[in-house]
N, C-alpha and C positions, 0 to 999 in steps of 0.2 A: 404295493411297492411303488415308490415314487419314480418319476422319470429320471431323477438325478442319480438314482442308485440302482439302475438296471443291472442285472447279472449278465455275464458274457453270453450265456445261453439265450437269454431274452433278447439281447442285442442282435445276436445272430438270427434268431427267429424273425425279428422285425425287419432286419435288413433283407431277408429273403422275401418278405411279404410286400414291402413298400419300396418302390424305386426312388421315391423322394427321400425316405429315411436313409437309404444307403448311398445316395448321390454325393459326389464331391465336386470341387471346383473344376476338376478335369473331366467330369463325366459327360457333359453336354456335347462337346465336339469330338469325343473319342468313342462314344457308344454308337452302335449300329442303329441307324434311324429306321423306323418302321417303313415297310415297302410302300411306295406311292401307288402301287397297283390296287390298293384297297379302295380307292376313290376314282371315279371317272375323271375328275379334274383335281389336281393337287397343286397348291401354290408352291412354286419352285424358287422364285426370286422376286424381290421387291426392289425396283429401281426408282428411287426418290425418297425424300425426307420431308416430313412435316416441319417446316422451318420455324413455326410458332411454338413448338414444344421443345423442352430441354432434351439434351443428350447426356446420358449417364455412363460413366466408365465403370465397368463391373470388375474387370481384371486388367492388371498392368504389370505382370511379372513374367511368368513363363510364356504367356500369350496375352495379346491385347484384345479384349472383348468389351464392346460398349453397346448400349441400348438406345434405340431411337424409334420413332413412330412414322408410319407411312400409311395414308388412307385409314383403314379400319383395323390395322394390324400393328403389333409391336415387333421389332426386329432386333434379335441378338446377333450382332455381326462380329465375327472373329476375323480381325484384320490380318492376323498372322497366317491363317490358312485360307483366307478369302472365301469364307463360307457363312451362311446365314442359318439361324434357327428362327422360325416365324411363329409368333404368338398369335394364333388365329382363333377368334372366338366372338368378336364384336360384329354386330350387323350395322352399326353406325360409326361414323368417324370417331377416332379416339380424341377426346377433349383434353385429357390430362393424364399424367402418370407420375409415379414416384418409386423410389427404391429405399430399402431399409438401410440402416447405418452399416450393417455388415455385408451389404450387397447380396444377401441371400434371397430376399423376397422382393417381388415386383408387383405393383398394383397399376392396373390400367382401367380407365373409365371412359364412358361415352356420353353424349348428349342426345337424349331421346325421350319420348313420352314414357317409356319404360327403361329408365337408365340402368345400366349394368356396370358393376365393378367386379373385375376378375383379378384374383391374386394368384401369382405364379411363383414356382420355385425356379430360380435362375440357374441352379446346378443341373436340373434335369429337364427344364423347359415344360414342366407339367403344371396345369392349372390345379390349385389346391383348394380354392374356395371362391364362391361367387355370391355377390350381394345383388339381389334383384329389387328393382323399383325403389332404390334408396332415396332418390330425389326425382320423383315422377313428373313434376311439373316442367322441369327444364334440363335435367341432367346434372352432371358434376362438372364444376369449373376448376377445382383445385383440391388437392388432398396431400396427406403426409403421414408417415409412420412415426410412432413413438420411438424413443431411443432403444427400448428393448424389443421393438417390432411386434409387440403383442396387441397393440391398438392401432387403428387407422382412423384418421379424421377426414371427413369429406365436407366440402363446401359446395352448396348447390347454386344454381343460377335461376332460382325461382323469382317471381316478382317481389316477394319478401323472402330474402335469402335465409337458408337454414344451415346450421353447422351440426353435423352428427358425428359422434364418436362411437366406433364399433370395436367390439372384441371379436375379431375375425377368427380367432383360434378355436372358438366353440361353434356349435351348429345353430345357435339361435339366429333368427332373422331380424331381430329387433336391435335398435341402437341402444348403447349403454346410456348416452346422454344426448340431448338435443336442445338447441337454442335457436330461436328466431331472431334475426337481426333487424334493427330499426333502419329503414331506408335513409334516414338523415345522415348516416355515416358513409354514404356512397356505396358503390357496387364493389364489394370485396372480391378480389381475384387471386389471392395468394394466401396460403395458410401453412404453418409449420409448427412442430413441437419444439420446446426447449430441449436441446440435446443433453442438458444436465438435470432435467426434471420432467418426468412424464405427466405431471399434473398441470403443466403450463403450456399455453399455446399462444400463437400470434397470427393475426391476419392483417392484410393491407388492402387499401384501395388507393385511388389517385389522390384522395383528400384526407383519409383518416386511417389510423392504426388502432386496432382493437386487441386488448389483452384478455386472455381466457384463463380460467382456473377450474380444475375439477377436484380441488383439495377438500371441498365440503360435500363430496359425493354427488355433485350436480354441476352442470356446465353453466358457469356464470361469466359474463364478459363486461368490460368497462372500457370506455374510450380514453385514449391519451390526449389530454388537452392542456393548453397553456393559458393562464389567466393573468391579465395585468391588473395589479392592485396598487395604484400609485406608481412608485418606482420599483416595487417588488414583483417578481415573476415566480409563480409556483406551478408545479405540475399537479394536476388534479385528475383523479381516476374516476370521479363521479360528479357530474354537474349538480347533483342534488345537495351537495355540501353547502351551497349558498342559496337556500330557498328564498331568502328575503333581500338578497343583495342583487345588484345588476352589474356584475363585473364585465369588463370588455374582453371578449374571447378573441384570441389571435388564431386565425385559421392556419393550420399546419402548412398548407400550400403556400401562403404568403411568407411564412417564416422560412420555408425551404426554397423559396424563389420559384416555385413551379410545381407541377404534379409530382407525386411521390412514386418511388419505385419500391418493390417488395422489401420489407424489413427483415432483419435477422436478429437472433440472440447472440450475445457475446459468448465466446468459447469457454469462459471461466466465470466471469463476474455476472451478477444479475443486472445486465444492461440490455437495452434494445437499441439497435443501430438502424436508423432510417435514412436511406439516400433519396435524393431527388433528381429529377431530370435537368436540374440547373447546376449540377455539380456540387451541391451542398449536402453535408451529412449531419444529421441530428443524433445525438447520443443521449438516451434517457437512462440515468443511473438510478435504479430502483433498489429496494431492500427486500430480503427474503420474506419478511413478515408483512409484506404489503397487504393493505386492506383498503376498503373504499373510504375510510375516514382519515387516511394519512395524507399529509401534504409535505412536499419536498421543497427545499430551498432552491434558490435560483442557480446556485453553483452546481446543482445536480443535473442541470439541463445544458448541454453544450451544442452550439451550432457552429459548424466548421465549413468554410468554403474550401473544399478539397481540390477541385479541378474546374477548368473552364467548361468542359464539354459534358453534356448530360450523361448521368450514370444510368445504365440499363440493368446491370446485374451487380449484386453485392454478395460476398461470402465471407464468413469468419471461420478460420481454420488455422490450427497450429500457431497460435499467437500472432496471426496475421489477419489483416483486413484486405480483401481482394476486390477490386472493382473492374467491371467491364463497361465500356462506354460506346457512344454512337460512332466513334472513329474506328472501332475495332481494336482498341488498345486495352491491354491488361496491366493493371498496376497493383503492386503489393505495398501495403503500409504496415507499420508496426502499431503497437497499442496506443502510441502517442500521435498517430497519424503522420508519422514521418515516412517518406518514400524510401522503400528498401530496394526494389528492383522493378523493372517494367519490361513489357514485350510489346513493341510498337511497330515492328517491321513485318508483320504477318499479312498485311494488305487485306484485312478483313472488313466486312461491313458491320453494322451495329451488332453488338454481342447479345445473344439470346440466353445462353447458359454457360456456366463454368462448373465442371464436375471433377472433383479431385479423386485420385486413386486411393484405395484403401491401404495399399502397400507403400512403404517408403522406398526410395531409390536404393538405399543401402540396407543391409540387414541390421536390425537392432533387437535387443533383448525384449521378450514379450512383457517382462515385468518392469521395463524401464519407465520412468516417470516422464511426463510431457517435457520437463525441463531438460531431460537427457537427450531429447531428439532435436534435430536441427530446426531452425525456424522455417527454412525453405527446403523441405525434404520430399514433397510429394509431386509426382507428375500430374498433369490434368488434361482434360479434353474440353475444348471450347467450341461452341457452335455459333454461327452467325445467322442473320436474317435472310441470307441468300443461300441457305442450305449447304454451307461449307463447314466441315468438321475438321478440326486441327488438333493434333496431339502435341503437347509441349513437354519437353524434358527440362525440368527446372534446374537441375544441377548442372547440366551441360549447356543450358541456355539455347537449345535448339528446338525446332518444331518441324512437323511434317503434315501435309494434308492427307487426311484419311478418306474423306468423301467430299465430292464436289458435285452435287446432284442438281436436278431441275428445281427451280424455285419459281417458275412461272407456269401459268395454265398450259396444259399439254393436250393438243387435239389431233396430233398426227402420228401415225405409226404404220410401217410397212415392212414386210419381210423380204429378204433376198431370195430369189428363186432357185439359187444353187448352193448357197453357203449358209452356215449356221449363224446368221446375223440378222438383225433388224435395225431399222432407222427410226428415230423419234425426233420430232421437232416441236419446239414450244413457242410461246407468244413473244419471246425476246429475240426470235430469229435464230436460235441455237439449234444446230443439227448434230446428232450424235449417232454413230454406228456402234452397236453393242453386240459382242459375241456371246450368245446365250449358252454356249457350252463351256467356254473358258471363263465366263463371268467377268469380262473386262471390256473396257472401251477400246475399240479398234481405231477410230479416228473421230474428230469433231471439228466443227467450225461454227462461226457466227456470220450470218448474212447481214452485212453492215447496212446496206441500202434499205432493205425491206425488213419489216417486223411482223409479228403475229402470223406464224406459219399455221395454216388451217388444215392442210392435208398433204400427204406425200405418196408417191407411187414409184415402184421400180419396174422397169420393163421386163418381160419374160426372159430376155437374154442376159439380164443382169449387167447391163452396160450403163443405162441412164437412170438418173434419179430426178423425177419431176416434183417440183415443190410449188404448192399453191398458197398464196398469201391473202390476208384480209383485204389488201388494197386491190385485189383482182389480178395482180401480177402472177406470171408463171415463169419459173426458171428451170432450165435443164442443166443438171450437174453430172459430172462423172462420178459414178458410184465409188470407185476406188480412191479418188483424190478429194472428192467433194468440191471440186473447182468447176467453174462454169465459163463458157464463152460469152462475152458481152452480146454477141449477135443472137444468142439463144436465151435471151431474157425478154419476155413479152409483157407489155403493160396495157394491152388492148381492153380487156374486160374491166369495167369500172366497179364491179361488185365483187364481194368476197367469194373466193372459191370454196365450194362445199363438197365436191366430189371429183375424183380423177380416176381414169382407167386407161391402160394401154391395150392395144389390140394384141392378139395372140402372136402375130408376126413382128411385133415391135415397130411397125411402120406408122402407127397412128396413136395419138393421145387425144382423148376427149375429156373436157372438164365441164362441170356444171357450177353455176354460181347462184347466189341468193337473189339475183335479178331475174331468175326463172329462165335463164338462157343457157344454151349449150355451145361450147367453143371446140373446134376441131383443129388439131395440129397434125402435120405430116412430115415424115422424115424424107428429105431429099437425099441424094447419095451420101452426103457427109454432114448435113445440117438440118435442124428442125426449122420448119416454116409455119407461119400462121395461115390457116385457110379461111375460116369464116366463123361467125357467131350468129346464132339464131335464137330468138325468144319463142320457144315451142310450147311453153306451158303458161297458163294464166294464174297458177298458184305455185308455191315453192316446189322445187324438184326434190324428191325423197331418195332417189337412187339412180345410178348410171352404170351401165355394164356393157362390155364388149363380149360378143359370142362368135362362134364360127359356123358358117353355113355348111351343113353336112354334105351337100352335093358338090359345091364348087370350092369349099375351103376358104371362102372369102370372109372378111370380118363383118360382123353385124353389130350395129350400135343401137341400144335402146335406152330410153329414159322413162322414169316413172315419177308422177307428180301427185301432190295433194289434190289436184283437180280431178283425180281418178283416171287420168289419161296415160296410156302406154304409147309412146311415140317411137317409131323405128325410122332410122335415117339411112339413106343410100350413100354409104361411105365412098364407094368407088366412083360414083358419079359426081360427088362434091368436088369443088375446085375453089380456087382463090376467089373470095368474095361471095361464095354460094354454098350453103349447106342444104342439101336436098333431103326432103322428108318423103319417106315411102308411104307411111300409113300412121294414122292416129286413131286409137281405139279406146273407148270408155270401158273400163273393167268393172266398176262397182256402181251400185246405186246409192248406198248410204255409208258403207265402210270406206275408210281412208287407207290407201295402200302405204305401207311404211318402208318396204324394201323388197328386193327381188334377187334371184340368182338362177343360173342355168341348172336345170335338173339333170342328174347323171343318166347315162343311157341304160335305163332299167327295163325298157320296153321298145316296141317298134316305133313309137311316136317320140318326137322331141318336144319337151315341155320346158316352160318357164314357171318357176314357183314364186308366188307373190304372197307376202304376209301382210295382214291388215291390222288396224287398231281394234278389231273385234275378235282378236285371238284366233283368227282363221288363217289357214294356208291353202291357197288355191293353185291348182295346176292348169296352166293355159297352154293350148297348142301353140307352139312358137311361130307357126306360119299363119294359121287362121285366127289366132288370138281368141279362140273360144274357150270357155271354161270347161274343163273335162273332169275335174274332181275338186271337191271342197272337203277340207280336213280340219279337225280341231288341232290347233297349234299349242305350244307350251303356254301354260297359264300360271306364271310365276309373278303375279303382282302387276306386271305391265307388259304390253305387247312386245313382240320381237321387233327390233328396229334396225338390225343389221344381221346378215347371215351369209354363209359361204360354204361350199362343198369342200371337205378336207381331201387333200391328195392321199392316194393309197400309200401305205407304209408296210414295213415288214411285219407289223403286228396286226394287220388287218387281213382277213380271209379273202381269197380271190372272189371277186364279184361283190364284196361288201363295200358299202358307201356310208359315210357319216357326214353330218352337217354341224358346223359350229355356228353359234348365234349369240347375240347379246340383247338383253332387254334394257330397261332404263338403268338398272343397277346390278344386273347379274350377267354371268357368262354361262353358257350351257352347251350341251352336246345332244344330238338327235340321231337315232338310228334310222337309216333309210331302208326300204321305201317308206314314205309317209303313209300312215294309216289311222291316225288319231289315237293310237295306244298311248296312254299317259306314262306308262312305265318304260317306254323307249326313249324318254327324254330326261335329262338331269340338268340342274342349274345350281350355281352357288353365288352368293353375294360377292361382288368384286370391288365395286366403287360405289359406296352409298350415296355420294353426291352426284352420280351420273357417269355412265360410260360415254366417252366422246369418240372413241375409235377402237377397232380391233383388227388383228391380222393373225395369220396362222403360218407355221413354218412350212418349208418346201417338202419336208419328210412327213408331215402330218402328225408330229409328235408333240407340238407345242402350240398354245394359243396365247396371244399377247393382247392385253387390254390397256387402253389409256384412260386416265381418270379425269382429264380436263382440269377442273379447279383444284383437285387434290395433288396435282403436279407429279403423279406417279404413273409408272408402267409396271404391270404385274405379269409375270411369266407363269403360265399354267401348263403342267405336264399332263398329257392325256394317257389314260389307261382304257383301251377299248375292251379289254377283258372284264373290267369292273362294270362298265356300262352294259355289256351284254349279260353279265351275271345278274345285275339288278333288273333288267328286262325279263329275264327268265323267271325270276322270283315273283314277278307280277302275274304269272299264269299264262296258260296257252289259250289259243282260239278266242272265245268271247269272254273269258274270265276277267280280263282287264276292263272290258267295257261295262260289265255288270256293276263294277264299283262306281261308275259314273251315273248310275240310275238311283233314284231315291229309294232306299230300302234294299238295294242290291237284287240279286237273283231271286230271292225269296220274298221280296217286298210286294206291297200292294200295287205299286205303279207298274211293275213288270207283269203282274197278272192282268192289269188293265190293257197293256200292250197286246198280250195274247188274246184277250177277249175281242178287242177291236180288229185284230188281224183275222180271226175266224169269222167275225161279223162281215168283214169285207168280202170274204168268199161267198157268204150267203147273199150279200147284196149283189154281187156280180152274177150269181145264178138266178136272181130274182127273188124279191122278198115274198111274193105271193105264189111262188111255184110250189106245187104239190108233189113234184117228183122227188125221188130219193136223192138226198144231198151227196155230192161227191167231194169228200174232204181231200184237201191237198196240202202240200207243204209250201205252196206258193200262192201269191195273189197277183192279178194283172197290174201293170203299171198304172192303168187308168184309175185305180183305187188309191194310189199313193198320195195325191194332194189332200184328199178328204181325210185319210188316215192321219197324216201329219197334223192337220188342224184339230182333229179329235184328241191328239196328244198335247194340245196347248202350244203347238208351234205353228205360227201363222206366216208362212212364207209369202213373199210377193210373187207375182206371175213370173218374173225373171228368175227368181230362186226356184220356183217350181220347174221351169224349163231346164235350169241347170241340173236339178236333181234327176229329172227324167232322162236327160242326155247322158248323165254320169252312169246311170244303170244301163240304158239302152246301148251306149257305145262302149261299155266297159271292156268287151272282148272283141270288138269289131276289127281292131288292127291285127289281131292274131287269127281270128276265125273267119272274118268277113261277114259275120251274121249279127243281127240285132238281138238284144235280150229284151223280152217282152214281159217278163214276170220277175218277182223277187220273193225270196224266202224270209222267214222270221229273223234269222241271224243277220242276214244282209240288211234287213230293215232296221234293226237295232243299231248297227254300225252307221247306217246312213242318217238315222235320227240324231245320234250323238254328235256326229261330225257337222251336221247342218244347223241344228238348233243354236240359238244364242248361247255363248259359253257360260254366261252367268244369268241367264234370263233377261228380262227387261225390267229395269228399276223404275221406281216412281219418278225419280228425277228425269230420266230419259223421256218418259211419257209426258211430263210437264214441259220439258224443253220442246218436244214435238208440237204440243198444243200451242205454245207461245209462237212457234214459227207460223202456224196457221193464223194466228191472231195479228200478225204484223200488218197484213193488208188493211186491218180495221183501224190501225193507228190510234187506238184508244189508250188512255192513260190509266194508271192504277192497276187493278187486278185485270189480267188478260181475259177478255171476253170475245166470243165469236157469235155473230148473228146467224140465225137459223138458215136463212137463204144463202148466206155466204158459205156456210159449211157444206150445204148441198151442192153448191156450184163448184167449190174446190174439189170435192170428191168426184165430180163428174168431168173435171177439166184438167186438173193438175196431176203430175206423176203418171202412174198407171191408172188412167181414168176409168171409172166404173160406169157402166151403162145404167140407164134408169131401171132396167129389170134387175140388175145385180144389186143396185142400191136399195131397191124396194125389198128384195129378198133378205138382205142383211138387216135392214131396220125392222122388218117384220119379225125376224127371229130375235133380235136384241130387245125389242119392246114388247114382245109377247102378243103380237097382233095375229092370232091364228083363227079368228072367228069370221073372217071374211067369206062371204058366200062363194060357192064354186063358180056360179055364172058370172060373178064380178071379176074383173081383172085386178089382181092385187099388185100389179107392177106400176104402170104409168099413172093409173088413177090414184094409186096410193101417194105417189109423189105430188100429184096435183091436189090431193085431198078433196076431190070432187065427188066420187062415188062411194066413199067409205063413210060409214055412220060417224056422227060426231063423237060417239063414245070411244071410237078407236082412231080418230083422226090425228094427223101429225101435229096440228096446232095444240091439241089437248094434251099431248104427251111430251112434246119438246118445246121448251120456252123460246120466246123470240130471241133472247140473249142467253148464250150458253157459257157458263163459267167452267173452270177446271173441275170443280166438284160435281157439277151437273153432268159433265161429259163422262167422267169416270164412273160415278155411282148410278146415274139414271140411264145413260145411254149404253155404256159398256157393261154395266151391271157388276162392277167390282165392289168388294166390301168397303164400307165407309172408312175403315182404317187405312185403306190403300188409296183413297181419293186425294190425299195430300202428298205433295212432293217433298215434304220436310225430311223424310227418311230415305236417303239414297240407298240404304241396304235392303229396302223392301223389294221383293221380287214379285213381279206380276204374272210371270209365266212359269210353267213347270220347270223344275230343275233339270 
């Protein structure tokens, strides 16, 4: 039975099975949407528009619905009900999109090494088909539906561009036809089908128009060119027509007076209309039996100077030619290029797209011919380069602004502490307060004097809005009016503001800038004053935070820097011209701290949690600044770079705490307390080009992320139940940790851990002891460093001390007693949390070797002198003694035959009393290369001695 002759029973059966099959135009915004509690983070709203992509009107009758893109999602926005349906599926920014003629189907594509095209049903919002890796070299730059919507053409952005035609209605993953384009025709950036013929296509670049045909069951293309032959001008579709002649080619750019804009097909005749950015329109009048051997007379090519200003958009619809230009004007012309009507009072910037409604303003018979319908009968939606979307009622000659979003990089967002609102600021100096419950703008303003807002902060009382600018200026505004007193505008810091934070009592504001300095402001009875600025770090500051002293309730200010320093300031003692530093502590040896936050009161001690670039989170005693615990952090492609503890809400259990965080391109949630369990954390892609800022609502139900260059802010709704449910599915006790071991609980590596654990018991009791062994479930802490090294984790002495303190002081605050031993389960958790998250790569080892070679200042391949290596190992960093160095080299080089009466330590280093067969000179060359260092000294396999493969792991997983 064909699809065209389905019985009523079959239709009913299919409608029950398929939501797509049964959907209508009214379905999407009337159906009950799936509960957001299914995911820990659900995208609730998109604030912002990708101004470089077109906006398409989908419905304009009973309700007004249009489509646009923001970051990596498509947005179906119902202006009538002020609601959004978000098309979420891409992990990279959307590079292009298109809709079918009947507005039923939507296609979105991204630019990635593994480019993805997703096709959606606009009636239900459901993805119906996905094309993977269709243009793997550079992604998709343009695409279009055939008139019957059964085929989709995609244009790639490879070095040698490809055009692919897909039959997306079947399950095959191969293109129907493919053509590689010659680079001589320029970079094609637009492609469409002929609305009257599914076998004809057209693509455009700034310099050339290409015509395609699939009539011969293959995709063939020819360029449109004009050749001067004496006084005659002809249109040629293939330059090979004149193999023996040397005609003078006229470049289309010169003929059009400048770069070309995307071309279109005529609505009825077989013509191609090409506009230019000089206001010139070229009309190519072709014939249906066009082939590569046909030449057209000069009167079939028309060049018309249509208007003075550059044309950016051209459309052909309903017997009209419509242009949009750089002035923001829309003009309608008839077939003879006579001006019919115009829209010039909308105050728009350059036009990016014009999309006409499928419906006419008035009702007409479905079988009416085109001539029966009015020339100007469709409403349309126009978008500009500044992210303004306007709806135009053609018959009434009226228009209204539908959207006016951010069109500049957005790096600042902050939530109101008491109201359902947040503030965002962009690089044009625009501030906007958004009500995230009502989904509307509460108030907005533009700071005229300053530009490039870098960060914003609202004080805990909800009275003041602090704004930091790239110029270093800081302004204090009234949150309710967005107005500021000229006396509360400070221009002291010369460097761009990077961080801002209010104290808990709203009496202080601290800022950090890219000049590695901290500035403190204080609230006098009625006015903010500048106190002091101090350069407390020698590398960029990564975070700044105010806390509260538990004993006295006074504010505590701390900053964290890439110099690995944690600096605390004496806020109360600071005064005009002086910012007092209490203490500066170095937190890390090699890791770089990325961010910090105050840990919730989950125990007797007060902690500060610090995340580093090695995917670790460490708890530091907030007073002594000593490391008390090291934990594996979220490992979602990039380290955590901002984090904060969420306020308790009605959906959280008493005593439960959660943390929100962002990585380079993701937003996530973490269940507290931190313990290294990977199932207690979830993250989703939010801004593929990078997260610039994030904030969370006062009720702990929403997280907001700013995308910087993508000019969007995304609102994420939190479901704590979904997060807890996912953590429960990960297993109890040690089950989640076993998944992080190679082979799991039943693998070879786990058995090795058990063997080493029980060997440590034997070693502690004495290897030569003949007494009955007393097996235990624990081993003393003194065996811990050797056991970790036996498991291919080689901690530094500082890391060993941190591990021992973590176990020894783990229960001291509660019991007052030290822990002196550790069981197997605790050992596994300690090992997983402390070892490198992804092992040590060959590139990291090569980089470390190059650092050692810097003192040599040798050119070419990095090389290290033998005496220099020995000196560095005994002087720099955690310096090794001669005994320790001798012991290490003896083991690495296999020198175990030294006589007992001879000292294998100092004499070995001096190479005086060791036989020449085992001497240092005979085994270590005078100059050491990377290959010698890795293969001969460290004993790594030859395949790992090169740093060419960064994915190679040198330590145990």
